[in-house]
C-alpha positions as YAML, in Angstrom:
chain: A
units: angstrom
residues:
- id: 1
  name: UNK
  ca: [0.03, 0.10, 0.01]
- id: 2
  name: UNK
  ca: [2.79, 2.40, 0.87]
- id: 3
  name: UNK
  ca: [4.66, 1.81, -2.47]
- id: 4
  name: UNK
  ca: [1.45, 2.57, -4.32]
- id: 5
  name: UNK
  ca: [0.95, 5.74, -2.53]
- id: 6
  name: UNK
  ca: [4.54, 6.59, -3.26]
- id: 7
  name: UNK
  ca: [3.98, 5.93, -6.90]
- id: 8
  name: UNK
  ca: [0.88, 7.67, -7.04]
- id: 9
  name: UNK
  ca: [2.26, 10.88, -5.47]
- id: 10
  name: UNK
  ca: [5.39, 10.71, -7.69]
- id: 11
  name: UNK
  ca: [3.20, 10.34, -10.78]
- id: 12
  name: UNK
  ca: [0.86, 13.13, -9.83]
- id: 13
  name: UNK
  ca: [3.98, 15.52, -9.15]
- id: 14
  name: UNK
  ca: [5.58, 14.59, -12.46]
- id: 15
  name: UNK
  ca: [2.38, 15.12, -14.38]
- id: 16
  name: UNK
  ca: [1.88, 18.54, -12.61]
- id: 17
  name: UNK
  ca: [5.51, 19.53, -13.47]
- id: 18
  name: UNK
  ca: [5.06, 18.43, -17.13]
- id: 19
  name: UNK
  ca: [1.79, 20.39, -17.57]
- id: 20
  name: UNK
  ca: [3.45, 23.62, -15.86]
- id: 21
  name: UNK
  ca: [6.70, 23.25, -18.13]
- id: 22
  name: UNK
  ca: [5.11, 22.31, -21.44]
- id: 23
  name: UNK
  ca: [4.23, 25.93, -22.56]
- id: 24
  name: UNK
  ca: [7.81, 27.15, -21.73]
- id: 25
  name: UNK
  ca: [9.45, 24.22, -23.45]
- id: 26
  name: UNK
  ca: [6.95, 24.39, -26.50]
- id: 27
  name: UNK
  ca: [7.78, 28.11, -27.12]
- id: 28
  name: UNK
  ca: [11.01, 29.45, -26.10]
- id: 29
  name: UNK
  ca: [11.33, 33.15, -26.72]
- id: 30
  name: UNK
  ca: [14.85, 33.94, -26.69]
- id: 31
  name: UNK
  ca: [16.57, 30.76, -28.27]
- id: 32
  name: UNK
  ca: [18.35, 30.44, -31.44]
- id: 33
  name: UNK
  ca: [19.71, 33.01, -33.83]
- id: 34
  name: UNK
  ca: [16.47, 34.88, -34.26]
- id: 35
  name: UNK
  ca: [15.75, 35.26, -30.55]
- id: 36
  name: UNK
  ca: [19.34, 36.33, -29.90]
- id: 37
  name: UNK
  ca: [19.04, 38.63, -32.60]
- id: 38
  name: UNK
  ca: [15.79, 40.15, -31.03]
- id: 39
  name: UNK
  ca: [17.52, 40.34, -27.58]
- id: 40
  name: UNK
  ca: [20.43, 42.35, -28.98]
- id: 41
  name: UNK
  ca: [18.08, 44.79, -30.87]
- id: 42
  name: UNK
  ca: [16.24, 45.28, -27.64]
- id: 43
  name: UNK
  ca: [19.36, 46.05, -25.91]
- id: 44
  name: UNK
  ca: [20.45, 48.53, -28.64]
- id: 45
  name: UNK
  ca: [17.02, 50.26, -28.45]
- id: 46
  name: UNK
  ca: [17.07, 50.53, -24.66]
- id: 47
  name: UNK
  ca: [20.74, 52.04, -24.96]
- id: 48
  name: UNK
  ca: [19.52, 54.49, -27.64]
- id: 49
  name: UNK
  ca: [16.71, 55.59, -25.33]
- id: 50
  name: UNK
  ca: [19.06, 55.99, -22.48]
- id: 51
  name: UNK
  ca: [21.56, 57.98, -24.61]
- id: 52
  name: UNK
  ca: [18.65, 60.12, -25.85]
- id: 53
  name: UNK
  ca: [17.41, 60.75, -22.43]
- id: 54
  name: UNK
  ca: [20.84, 61.62, -21.10]
- id: 55
  name: UNK
  ca: [21.45, 64.00, -23.94]
- id: 56
  name: UNK
  ca: [18.27, 65.75, -23.32]
- id: 57
  name: UNK
  ca: [18.82, 65.94, -19.57]
- id: 58
  name: UNK
  ca: [22.37, 67.42, -20.06]
- id: 59
  name: UNK
  ca: [21.09, 70.22, -22.29]
- id: 60
  name: UNK
  ca: [24.41, 70.44, -24.13]
- id: 61
  name: UNK
  ca: [25.72, 73.45, -25.86]
- id: 62
  name: UNK
  ca: [26.95, 73.32, -29.39]
- id: 63
  name: UNK
  ca: [30.63, 73.46, -28.06]
- id: 64
  name: UNK
  ca: [29.97, 70.33, -26.11]
- id: 65
  name: UNK
  ca: [28.23, 68.27, -29.05]
- id: 66
  name: UNK
  ca: [31.57, 67.39, -30.63]
- id: 67
  name: UNK
  ca: [32.65, 65.68, -27.38]
- id: 68
  name: UNK
  ca: [29.29, 63.89, -26.98]
- id: 69
  name: UNK
  ca: [29.51, 62.54, -30.58]
- id: 70
  name: UNK
  ca: [33.19, 61.35, -29.85]
- id: 71
  name: UNK
  ca: [31.82, 59.61, -26.64]
- id: 72
  name: UNK
  ca: [28.88, 58.08, -28.68]
- id: 73
  name: UNK
  ca: [31.20, 56.71, -31.31]
- id: 74
  name: UNK
  ca: [33.46, 55.17, -28.72]
- id: 75
  name: UNK
  ca: [30.63, 52.93, -27.51]
- id: 76
  name: UNK
  ca: [30.79, 49.67, -29.20]
- id: 77
  name: UNK
  ca: [28.25, 47.04, -28.36]
- id: 78
  name: UNK
  ca: [29.91, 43.78, -27.07]
- id: 79
  name: UNK
  ca: [31.33, 41.62, -29.83]
- id: 80
  name: UNK
  ca: [28.96, 38.61, -30.63]
- id: 81
  name: UNK
  ca: [29.53, 35.55, -32.21]
- id: 82
  name: UNK
  ca: [29.00, 35.83, -36.04]
- id: 83
  name: UNK
  ca: [26.77, 33.34, -37.71]
- id: 84
  name: UNK
  ca: [28.60, 30.25, -38.78]
- id: 85
  name: UNK
  ca: [31.36, 30.84, -36.39]
- id: 86
  name: UNK
  ca: [30.20, 28.17, -33.98]
- id: 87
  name: UNK
  ca: [31.03, 25.51, -36.45]
- id: 88
  name: UNK
  ca: [34.70, 26.98, -36.55]
- id: 89
  name: UNK
  ca: [34.82, 27.06, -32.88]
- id: 90
  name: UNK
  ca: [33.77, 23.36, -32.72]
- id: 91
  name: UNK
  ca: [36.70, 22.30, -34.88]
- id: 92
  name: UNK
  ca: [39.18, 23.98, -32.38]
- id: 93
  name: UNK
  ca: [40.98, 22.37, -29.59]
- id: 94
  name: UNK
  ca: [40.34, 23.73, -25.94]
- id: 95
  name: UNK
  ca: [43.74, 25.45, -25.89]
- id: 96
  name: UNK
  ca: [42.99, 27.17, -29.29]
- id: 97
  name: UNK
  ca: [39.63, 28.29, -28.08]
- id: 98
  name: UNK
  ca: [41.02, 29.70, -24.97]
- id: 99
  name: UNK
  ca: [43.59, 31.74, -27.19]
- id: 100
  name: UNK
  ca: [40.89, 32.94, -29.31]
- id: 101
  name: UNK
  ca: [38.86, 34.00, -26.13]
- id: 102
  name: UNK
  ca: [41.94, 35.72, -24.84]
- id: 103
  name: UNK
  ca: [42.37, 37.54, -28.15]
- id: 104
  name: UNK
  ca: [38.70, 38.90, -27.94]
- id: 105
  name: UNK
  ca: [39.18, 39.89, -24.34]
- id: 106
  name: UNK
  ca: [42.10, 41.94, -25.25]
- id: 107
  name: UNK
  ca: [40.14, 43.57, -28.17]
- id: 108
  name: UNK
  ca: [37.26, 44.46, -25.67]
- id: 109
  name: UNK
  ca: [39.80, 45.78, -23.39]
- id: 110
  name: UNK
  ca: [41.37, 47.98, -26.10]
- id: 111
  name: UNK
  ca: [37.88, 49.28, -27.03]
- id: 112
  name: UNK
  ca: [37.00, 49.98, -23.39]
- id: 113
  name: UNK
  ca: [40.24, 51.99, -22.98]
- id: 114
  name: UNK
  ca: [39.44, 54.18, -25.97]
- id: 115
  name: UNK
  ca: [35.89, 54.59, -24.61]
- id: 116
  name: UNK
  ca: [37.08, 55.70, -21.08]
- id: 117
  name: UNK
  ca: [39.31, 58.24, -22.70]
- id: 118
  name: UNK
  ca: [36.32, 59.56, -24.67]
- id: 119
  name: UNK
  ca: [34.29, 59.60, -21.55]
- id: 120
  name: UNK
  ca: [37.02, 61.67, -19.54]
- id: 121
  name: UNK
  ca: [37.25, 64.20, -22.57]
- id: 122
  name: UNK
  ca: [33.49, 64.48, -22.47]
- id: 123
  name: UNK
  ca: [33.23, 64.82, -18.75]
- id: 124
  name: UNK
  ca: [36.07, 67.64, -18.70]
- id: 125
  name: UNK
  ca: [33.83, 69.85, -20.93]
- id: 126
  name: UNK
  ca: [30.62, 69.60, -18.93]
- id: 127
  name: UNK
  ca: [29.57, 72.40, -16.30]
- id: 128
  name: UNK
  ca: [29.33, 71.22, -12.63]
- id: 129
  name: UNK
  ca: [25.46, 71.08, -12.84]
- id: 130
  name: UNK
  ca: [25.79, 68.80, -16.01]
- id: 131
  name: UNK
  ca: [28.36, 66.60, -14.17]
- id: 132
  name: UNK
  ca: [25.79, 66.12, -11.38]
- id: 133
  name: UNK
  ca: [23.20, 65.08, -13.98]
- id: 134
  name: UNK
  ca: [25.66, 62.84, -15.70]
- id: 135
  name: UNK
  ca: [26.73, 61.26, -12.36]
- id: 136
  name: UNK
  ca: [23.14, 60.83, -11.32]
- id: 137
  name: UNK
  ca: [22.69, 58.90, -14.61]
- id: 138
  name: UNK
  ca: [25.48, 56.49, -13.95]
- id: 139
  name: UNK
  ca: [25.04, 56.20, -10.24]
- id: 140
  name: UNK
  ca: [25.91, 52.92, -8.75]
- id: 141
  name: UNK
  ca: [23.16, 52.91, -6.25]
- id: 142
  name: UNK
  ca: [20.51, 52.37, -9.06]
- id: 143
  name: UNK
  ca: [22.68, 50.31, -11.52]
- id: 144
  name: UNK
  ca: [22.40, 46.88, -10.12]
- id: 145
  name: UNK
  ca: [18.59, 46.54, -9.85]
- id: 146
  name: UNK
  ca: [17.05, 43.94, -12.04]
- id: 147
  name: UNK
  ca: [13.37, 43.84, -13.01]
- id: 148
  name: UNK
  ca: [12.97, 47.54, -12.75]
- id: 149
  name: UNK
  ca: [10.50, 48.42, -15.42]
- id: 150
  name: UNK
  ca: [11.03, 51.58, -17.50]
- id: 151
  name: UNK
  ca: [13.83, 54.01, -17.64]
- id: 152
  name: UNK
  ca: [15.14, 55.86, -14.52]
- id: 153
  name: UNK
  ca: [12.98, 58.91, -13.68]
- id: 154
  name: UNK
  ca: [14.67, 62.29, -13.97]
- id: 155
  name: UNK
  ca: [14.00, 63.01, -10.39]
- id: 156
  name: UNK
  ca: [16.38, 60.26, -9.22]
- id: 157
  name: UNK
  ca: [18.73, 60.93, -12.10]
- id: 158
  name: UNK
  ca: [19.70, 64.45, -10.78]
- id: 159
  name: UNK
  ca: [19.13, 64.85, -7.15]
- id: 160
  name: UNK
  ca: [18.46, 68.37, -5.82]
- id: 161
  name: UNK
  ca: [19.96, 69.54, -2.53]
...
């Protein structure tokens, strides 16, 4: 009798989990090349929104626009695997893959170094009030939150004394 109850409970649990998981397995949203492309496009759109909000909040002068453009040009999205490259990676040995990853990391570090220099140049042309706004947009206190909906409000972006 005990084994029957155990079996029945296990069967009920397994069928419940199967019923709940079926819609997720049947229609994955961000899997495969098309889903990843959608995720990258979404990320790009969000970044463009953030840049536009920051640009509007800073109220840049015409003299500052050149430094802004240089800063925006220095922002490269993270490199992603090109289509068909997965097959190439599969043919490599583990040490060869590690070398390729190291090369990519060095390229990313070089791009980041260029970006930081452009950021410092841009920051140097800002007024003290603009620096407060810029710092508010990039404050560490708000940037680690996950699941937050919508862009950060302007009230929190530039706190007033």
